[in-house]
C-alpha positions, 0 to 999 in steps of 0.5 A: 685354122678354118675354125676346125683345128686340124680337121682338113680335107687332107692332113698337114704333114708335120714340120720339124723346125727347131724350137730354139729358132722361135724362142722369144726375146723382148726387143727394144722399142727401136727394134720394132718397125711398127708405128706406135699403136693406140690401144683401147676402145673406139666408139663409133656413132652412125647417125644418118645419111643423105643423098643415097642413090641406087646405081642406075636408078633402078630399084628392085621390084620388091623395094618399089612395092614396099615403098608404095605400100609402106611410106617412110616411118620416122617418128618426130622423136627420132630425128637426129637432133633429138636422139640421146646418147642412151638411145644410141647406146641402146641401138648398139646393144648385142640384141641388134647383133643377133636378130636384126630389125626388119620393119625398114628392110627396103631402106639401105643398110650398112656394114661397118668394119674395123680390124676385120670385125664387121657389124650390120646396121639396119635403119630405124626409119627415114626415106630411101635417100635419107635413112636414119640409123642412130647406131653406136658400136664399140670396137677394141683397138689393137692396130692402127686400122681404118674404119670402113662403112659400106652401104647396101640395098636389099633386093628382096624382103629378108626371109626368116628362117626357123631360127629367126635369122634373116637371109640378106643374100646378094644385095646391091652395093651403093657406096662406101667410106674409109677413113683412119681415126686421128686419135690425137684430134678426135672431137666430140662433133659428128662429121659428114663423110662422102660416099666413094663409089656412089652418091651421098654422105653419112653423119658419123661421130668417133670417140676413143678411150685408151686402154686401162692396161688390165690383163684379159682373162676368160671371164672377160668373154661370154661364151656363145657357140662352139664353131670348131674343135680339134686335138689341141682344144676348141674354137668358140664364138664369144662376145667381149663383155665390155665392148659387146664385140663378137670374136673367135676364141681359140683355146689351146691346151699347153700340155697337148702342144708340149707332148706333141712338140708343137710349141714352135708352131704355136708360138709362130702362129702367135707371132705372125698374127700379132705382127700382120696388118693386112685386110685379107688376113684374119687378125689377132685381137688379143692373146692371154694364158692361164696355167693350163691353156693358151687363148687366141682372140681372133676376128670372127669371120663367118662367110665359110671356108673357100673349100666349102664354096668350091665343093658346092659350086665345083669350080669358079669362073675366071672373074671370081678366081682372079679376085680371090687370087689377087687378094691372096697375092696381097696377103702373101706379099705382106707376109713376105715383107715380114720375112714370113713364108706361109707354106700352107695355102689351100682352100681350107685355110681361106675364109670368106667374110660377111661381104665376100672378101677373103681372110687367110688363117691358120699360121701354124706351119709358117716359117719365120725369119726367111729373109731374101733368098734364105732357104729351109728344108723342113718337109711340111704342107699338104700333099696336093699343094707341095712344091717340087723343091720340097719333095726333092729335099733340095731346099726352098724359099718364099717362092713355094708360096707362089707355087701353092698360089698357082695350085690354088688358082688352078683348083678354083678354075678347074675344080681339082689341083693340077696333079691330084691323085688319090694315091699320094706317092703317085701324086708326088710323082706327078708333081715332079714329072707330069706336064701341066694340062689345061681344060677348055675352061681355062683361058689363055691368060690364065694358062700363061700365069699358071705356067709361070707360077707352076714352073718347077725350077724355083729360080725361073718361077713367076714371082722369084723377084717378088710379088710385083712380077705377078701383079704385072701379069696380063691375067691381073691387068683389070685389077686396081691394086690400090683399090683392092688393098683398100677393099674398094672393089666389090667382091663378085660373090657375097655369102648368104649369111644373116649377119656378121655374127651368124654361125650357119656356115659352121658344122652343126656337129660343133655348134650344138655343143655347149660352149664351156672352157673345160677344166684341165686336171692333172697337167701340172707343167714345170716352171721351165716349160711355162717359161717357154710361153712367156711373152705370149699375152698381147693386147696390141700395146706390147711388142710381140714376141720375136724369134731369134 
């Protein structure tokens, strides 16, 4: 997806899966393995914190200077006990999302996340160890997910750009909290939550309002900025009017995908996105449709494509490459547990979020219902990443995802895929026959895991027995997989974006275009064709469409 709807470094090869293999049925509730999902609006109040400490106790010089020249600023009327709900509501309005306050930049700020939707919370005042936030945010609930709040301290005063944004850069992580809302026992009382990985605690209140059950339309969203465009439609940054949350809205013209025989891939993407629940996969929030269009509402992830960062830096060090490949391994493992083979792993389909974690996107080429050792023969993917068994037409299974993980890891470490050639036919020949060559930048453990993942015989490939075999490899010996899955391991790199809603990492070719839901004329579709999209709409409460 990469928010560009097909504008890739290398074009995807077509896939020929039969539409019949993905036509939807409405399963009975007993057929759906997911737990009951509460849908509605979750309101989270962040009041204040106490006992926060900077790791090592050493403050950045800029912060020391700010504290010396600007004493704590907390008006008596802003004490926690006197803040009204109106003040909390005002603090959570969209204006705070777009232009962040700077008068207390030297105090710890928070990044709050729910279902990969992130919000930057800056303090209104207080002291270094007792910042005052008084912030309320509303989140749309479509999954049983946990709330995550991470605290950071800026190293320098934010620099204002010409557009009024602030660059917070790579800041100091001072701890975080993670908890799952107990929807059956939410009280109106605020509670203290202890920071993990740091000292102190944060006072938080949580309230849940069940969904009204009304069907969404395009009118429920404010269109803000175009962030991607392709032959099927466009992707826009939007704000949901009731909760004020920022999302990426992908619009797809029905007539285009019908004419190009892409109904299969569109339904596959919709099905997978509705079923996944993994912190390293861009989640679907909602889907709905009109007579002419399909709409996918996705979490807005704005740290840029991994491809963009890899191009800029040429290659990553081993620590950073290990971190990204470990998070991707967990994402692929989750897809395989859902009997989904991804088939298109590459840097263009991997986004970085505001804090530096990866988010896998673009599920248009995935293959559903691939149980155990089931195989398929569809020739699809991106040339540099194709597994040998795809090229030979001998049939392949989920182990092709481990091959592409190996190609990606090699590319991160060295700057190019292992068998790259500008001439596609020569590259295919190299994939089938050339030995794996390592540069000095690739260490012995990395060479070992790459040799295992890039084994041409899929029955001997590392991971043929499952993801656990890859996790146990010495290359990943330093990874605590439980902490990684909980996003409790600090990323080695944090994108320089002003806030979780900043669009500076998107191509200005798109962002300067006026955001409009264009009218589609002269594309009346028959009832038979329209029926193929039945069950497309989803808000988390209904069971997702399921393949036969």
